C-alpha positions as CSV (number, residue, x, y, z in Angstrom):
1,X,0.0,0.0,0.0
2,X,1.9,3.1,-1.3
3,X,-0.5,5.9,-0.3
4,X,0.3,7.0,3.3
5,X,-3.2,8.6,3.7
6,X,-4.9,5.4,2.6
7,X,-2.6,3.5,5.0
8,X,-3.7,5.8,7.9
9,X,-7.4,5.3,7.0
10,X,-7.0,1.5,7.1
11,X,-5.0,1.7,10.3
12,X,-7.7,3.8,11.9
13,X,-10.4,1.4,10.7
14,X,-8.4,-1.6,12.2
15,X,-8.2,0.2,15.5
16,X,-11.9,1.0,15.4
17,X,-12.7,-2.7,14.8
18,X,-10.4,-3.7,17.7
19,X,-12.2,-1.2,20.0
20,X,-15.6,-2.6,18.8
21,X,-14.4,-6.1,19.7
22,X,-13.4,-4.9,23.2
23,X,-16.7,-3.1,23.6
24,X,-18.8,-6.2,22.9
25,X,-16.5,-8.4,24.9
26,X,-16.9,-6.1,28.0
27,X,-20.7,-5.9,27.5
28,X,-20.8,-9.7,27.7
29,X,-19.4,-9.5,31.2
30,X,-22.1,-7.0,32.2
31,X,-25.2,-8.8,30.9
32,X,-26.7,-11.9,32.5
33,X,-29.3,-12.8,29.8
34,X,-27.9,-15.8,27.8
35,X,-29.5,-14.7,24.5
36,X,-27.9,-11.2,24.8
37,X,-24.5,-12.8,25.7
38,X,-24.8,-14.9,22.5
39,X,-25.7,-11.8,20.4
40,X,-22.7,-9.9,21.9
41,X,-20.4,-12.9,21.2
42,X,-21.6,-12.9,17.6
43,X,-21.0,-9.2,17.2
44,X,-17.5,-9.5,18.8
45,X,-16.6,-12.2,16.3
46,X,-18.0,-10.1,13.4
47,X,-15.7,-7.2,14.5
48,X,-12.8,-9.6,14.7
49,X,-13.5,-10.8,11.1
50,X,-13.7,-7.1,10.0
51,X,-10.3,-6.5,11.6
52,X,-8.9,-9.6,9.8
53,X,-10.3,-8.4,6.5
54,X,-8.9,-4.9,6.9
55,X,-5.4,-6.3,7.8
56,X,-5.5,-8.5,4.7
57,X,-6.7,-5.6,2.6
58,X,-3.9,-3.4,4.0
59,X,-1.4,-6.1,3.3
60,X,-2.7,-6.6,-0.3
61,X,-3.9,-10.1,0.4
62,X,-7.6,-9.4,-0.5
63,X,-9.7,-6.9,-2.4
64,X,-12.5,-4.8,-1.3
65,X,-14.9,-6.6,-3.5
66,X,-14.7,-9.7,-1.3
67,X,-17.4,-8.1,0.9
68,X,-20.9,-8.5,-0.4
69,X,-23.3,-5.6,-0.5
70,X,-26.7,-6.6,0.9
71,X,-30.0,-4.8,1.2
72,X,-30.4,-3.6,4.8
73,X,-33.4,-2.3,6.7
74,X,-32.6,0.7,8.9
75,X,-35.2,0.7,11.6
76,X,-33.7,4.1,12.8
77,X,-34.2,3.2,16.4
78,X,-30.7,4.3,17.4
79,X,-31.3,7.7,15.7
80,X,-34.4,8.3,17.8
81,X,-33.7,6.6,21.2
82,X,-30.9,7.9,23.4
83,X,-28.0,5.5,24.0
84,X,-28.0,4.0,27.5
85,X,-25.0,4.0,29.8
86,X,-22.9,0.9,29.6
87,X,-21.7,0.6,33.2
88,X,-23.0,-1.7,35.8
89,X,-26.0,-4.0,35.4
90,X,-27.9,-3.5,32.2
91,X,-31.3,-4.7,31.0
92,X,-31.2,-6.8,27.9
93,X,-33.0,-4.2,25.8
94,X,-30.4,-1.6,26.8
95,X,-27.5,-3.9,25.8
96,X,-29.1,-4.2,22.3
97,X,-29.7,-0.4,22.2
98,X,-26.1,0.3,23.2
99,X,-24.9,-2.1,20.4
100,X,-27.2,-0.4,17.9
101,X,-25.6,3.0,18.7
102,X,-22.1,1.5,18.4
103,X,-23.0,0.0,15.0
104,X,-24.5,3.3,13.8
105,X,-21.3,5.1,14.8
106,X,-19.3,2.6,12.9
107,X,-21.6,2.9,9.8
108,X,-21.2,6.7,9.9
109,X,-17.4,6.3,10.2
110,X,-17.1,4.2,7.1
111,X,-19.7,6.1,5.2
112,X,-18.0,9.5,5.8
113,X,-14.6,8.0,4.9
114,X,-16.0,6.7,1.6
115,X,-17.4,10.2,0.9
116,X,-13.8,11.5,1.0
117,X,-12.5,9.1,-1.6
118,X,-12.6,9.3,-5.3
119,X,-14.6,6.6,-7.2
120,X,-12.7,3.3,-7.2
121,X,-11.7,0.3,-5.2
122,X,-11.1,2.1,-1.9
123,X,-14.4,4.0,-2.0
124,X,-16.2,0.7,-2.8
125,X,-14.4,-1.1,0.0
126,X,-15.4,1.6,2.6
127,X,-19.0,1.5,1.4
128,X,-19.0,-2.3,1.8
129,X,-17.7,-1.9,5.3
130,X,-20.4,0.6,6.0
131,X,-22.9,-1.9,4.8
132,X,-21.5,-4.6,7.1
133,X,-22.0,-2.2,10.1
134,X,-25.5,-1.4,9.0
135,X,-26.3,-5.1,8.8
136,X,-25.2,-5.4,12.4
137,X,-27.3,-2.4,13.4
138,X,-30.3,-4.0,11.7
139,X,-29.9,-7.2,13.8
140,X,-29.5,-5.5,17.1
141,X,-32.3,-3.0,16.5
142,X,-34.5,-6.0,15.6
143,X,-33.5,-7.7,18.9
144,X,-34.1,-4.4,20.8
145,X,-37.6,-3.9,19.4
146,X,-38.6,-7.5,20.2
147,X,-37.2,-7.2,23.7
148,X,-38.4,-3.7,24.6
149,X,-41.8,-4.2,23.0
150,X,-42.6,-7.9,23.2
151,X,-45.7,-9.2,21.3
152,X,-48.6,-9.8,23.6
153,X,-51.6,-12.2,23.1
154,X,-53.8,-9.3,22.2
155,X,-51.7,-8.2,19.3
C-alpha cells in the first residue's frame, strides 16, 4: 500500500474494529441474559472478522470486492432513542440499544470516509464496510424492538 493517507485510513479502521471487539466483549461480562450474551459474542466475532479483513486488505492479500453488499433495513431506532450508559447492570434491551448505537457510529465512520474518496476500489471497500456495520445495526435493532416491545396475546 503506497499511499500513506490510505494506510492511515486503514490503520484507523483496524483500530476501530479492535475497539468494537473490546466493547462487545466487555458488555458480555455485564449482561446476564444468555441470549444477549450470544448476540454480543456474535458481534464481537464479526468485528474480529472485520479487523482480519482490513489487515488482509492493507497487506494486499484481498480486495474490497470480497465483501458483499446486501439490502439492509434501517429501523432508525438508534437515531431516535438515546444511548444507554454501559456501566453496571444493564437490562437486555439496553444492551441491544447500546450495540445499535455502536453500529450506527461505525456505519457513519465508514460512510463518511467513503465520501472523502474518489470513485474506485477504496471507496467501494469503505461502502461495503459501512454496509457490514448497517447489517449489524439492523440485527441489534430488531432484537431491541422485540425485547423492549414484546408481542402480547392481544396483538
